C-alpha positions in Angstrom: 0.0 0.0 0.0 1.5 3.3 -1.0 1.2 6.1 1.6 0.2 9.4 0.2 2.7 12.1 0.9 1.4 15.6 1.1 3.5 18.2 -0.7 5.3 20.6 1.5 4.0 24.1 1.6 6.4 26.5 -0.2 8.3 28.6 2.2 7.1 32.2 1.8 10.2 34.3 2.5 8.5 37.5 1.4 5.6 37.1 3.9 8.1 36.3 6.7 10.2 39.4 5.8 7.0 41.6 5.8 6.1 40.2 9.2 9.6 41.0 10.6 9.4 44.5 9.2 6.0 45.0 10.8 7.3 43.7 14.2 10.2 46.1 14.0 7.9 49.1 13.2 5.6 48.1 16.2 8.6 48.1 18.6 10.0 51.4 17.3 6.6 53.1 17.6 6.0 51.7 21.1 9.4 52.7 22.2 9.0 56.2 20.8 5.8 56.6 22.9 7.4 55.4 26.1 10.7 57.2 25.7 8.7 60.4 25.1 6.4 59.9 28.1 8.8 58.3 30.6 12.3 59.1 29.4 15.2 56.7 28.7 14.8 55.0 32.0 11.7 53.1 30.8 12.4 49.3 31.3 12.8 47.2 28.2 10.1 44.7 29.3 7.7 47.6 29.4 8.6 48.5 25.8 8.2 44.9 24.7 4.8 44.6 26.4 3.7 47.9 24.8 4.7 46.5 21.4 3.1 43.1 22.0 6.3 41.1 21.8 8.6 39.3 24.2 11.7 41.2 25.4 14.0 38.7 23.7 12.6 39.9 20.4 13.5 43.5 21.1 17.1 42.6 22.0 17.4 40.3 19.0 16.4 43.0 16.6 18.1 46.1 18.1 20.9 44.5 20.2 20.6 46.9 23.1 18.5 49.7 24.6 20.8 52.3 23.0 20.4 50.6 19.6 16.6 50.8 20.0 16.8 54.5 20.9 18.9 55.1 17.8 16.2 53.4 15.6 13.5 55.6 17.3 15.5 58.8 16.6 16.2 57.8 13.0 12.5 57.1 12.5 11.6 60.5 14.0 14.1 62.2 11.8 12.7 60.5 8.7 9.0 61.1 9.7 8.1 57.6 10.8 9.3 54.0 10.9 8.1 53.3 7.3 9.9 56.3 5.9 13.1 55.4 7.8 13.2 52.2 5.7 13.5 54.3 2.5 17.1 55.2 1.5 17.7 58.9 2.3 18.2 60.0 -1.4 14.8 58.5 -2.3 12.8 60.3 0.4 10.4 62.9 -1.1 11.9 66.0 0.6 15.4 65.0 -0.4 14.4 64.1 -3.9 12.9 67.5 -4.3 16.2 69.1 -3.3 18.2 66.9 -5.6 15.9 67.5 -8.5 15.8 71.3 -8.1 18.2 73.0 -10.5 18.3 76.4 -8.9 20.8 76.5 -6.0 18.9 79.2 -4.1 15.7 77.1 -4.3 17.7 74.1 -3.2 18.9 76.0 -0.1 15.3 77.2 0.6 13.9 73.6 0.3 16.6 72.3 2.6 15.7 75.0 5.2 12.1 73.9 5.1 13.0 70.4 6.3 14.6 71.6 9.5 11.6 72.7 11.6 9.8 69.3 11.2 13.0 67.4 12.0 13.5 69.4 15.3 9.8 69.1 16.2 9.8 65.3 15.8 13.1 64.4 17.1 13.9 67.2 19.5 12.4 65.7 22.7 14.4 62.5 22.5 17.6 64.2 21.3 17.5 66.6 24.2 17.1 63.7 26.6 19.9 61.9 24.9 22.2 64.9 24.9 21.6 65.5 28.7 22.0 61.8 29.6 25.0 60.9 27.5 27.5 62.5 29.9 26.9 59.8 32.5 26.6 56.8 30.1 29.4 55.8 27.7 27.0 53.8 25.5 24.7 56.9 25.1 27.8 59.1 24.6 28.8 56.9 21.7 25.3 57.0 20.3 25.2 60.8 20.5 28.5 61.0 18.7 27.3 58.6 16.0 24.1 60.6 15.4 26.0 63.9 15.2 28.5 62.3 12.7 25.6 61.0 10.7 24.0 64.5 10.6 27.3 66.1 9.6 27.8 63.5 6.8 24.3 64.2 5.4 24.8 67.9 5.5 28.2 67.5 3.9 26.6 65.8 1.0 24.2 68.7 0.5 27.2 71.1 0.5 29.1 68.9 -1.9 26.2 69.0 -4.3 26.3 72.8 -4.3 30.0 72.7 -4.8 29.7 70.4 -7.8 27.3 72.8 -9.3 29.8 75.6 -8.9 27.3 77.4 -6.6 29.3 77.6 -3.4 30.7 81.0 -2.6 34.3 81.4 -3.6 35.6 82.4 -0.1 34.2 79.2 1.5 36.0 75.9 1.4 33.7 72.9 1.2 34.7 71.9 4.7 34.0 75.3 6.1 30.6 75.4 4.4 29.7 72.0 5.9 30.7 73.2 9.4 28.5 76.2 9.0 25.5 74.1 8.0 26.2 71.8 10.9 26.1 74.7 13.3 23.1 76.7 11.8 20.9 73.6 11.5 21.7 72.2 14.9 19.1 71.5 17.6 21.0 73.9 19.9 20.5 76.9 17.5 16.8 76.0 16.9 16.2 75.8 20.7 17.9 79.0 21.4 15.7 80.9 18.9 12.4 79.0 19.1 12.3 77.7 22.7 14.2 80.4 24.5 13.6 83.5 22.5 10.1 82.6 21.4 10.5 82.7 17.6 7.7 81.1 15.6 8.4 78.3 13.2 7.9 80.6 10.2 10.4 83.1 11.7 13.0 80.4 12.3 12.6 78.9 8.8 12.8 82.3 7.1 15.9 83.2 9.1 17.5 79.9 8.4 16.9 80.2 4.6 18.4 83.7 4.6 21.4 82.6 6.7 22.2 79.5 4.7 21.8 81.4 1.4 24.2 84.1 2.6 26.8 81.7 4.1 26.8 79.2 1.3 25.9 81.1 -1.9 26.8 84.7 -1.1 25.2 87.8 -2.5 
């Protein structure tokens, strides 16, 4: 008697990958809410429970609490976990800057991205900046995020230089340093949080300042 053998169900790698991505997004969103409400001291089991997973899953995906915080900050900078999965050059706001042929419009478009970035990521970045002095792992994370910011701003400056638009009395390195300073959270907070500037005032000033410092008259 021949025993009937049922065919094996084909392994669906795409579905498994989508489930893994969804789990990652859930954890990032849950961690973002808890970090915002309770600070960095929120326990990892609480984050796992909020996301509906076991704590081992959180560690397996992100490695450490600092690694999870980094993922949350990157998602906030991008505008959400899903957008963070898109390579930076393909994000709509960045594509608009890349596709714009006029250097002055490029600078203006770049300036428009900054208020939203500071609004979304500011609370966690301030907490990280204040906590990193007493935690070597957080200090390393802060340094990595600042280096990542400088690298991205340097690419923007390099594009202006390649177009021949950068003012003649600025080296590319000097221009990148200036963008790094003008677009920092510290400058934003000094003007908006301490001096009470509106978002429109900040964005208008930033556009003017970047245009003058990078492109000249």
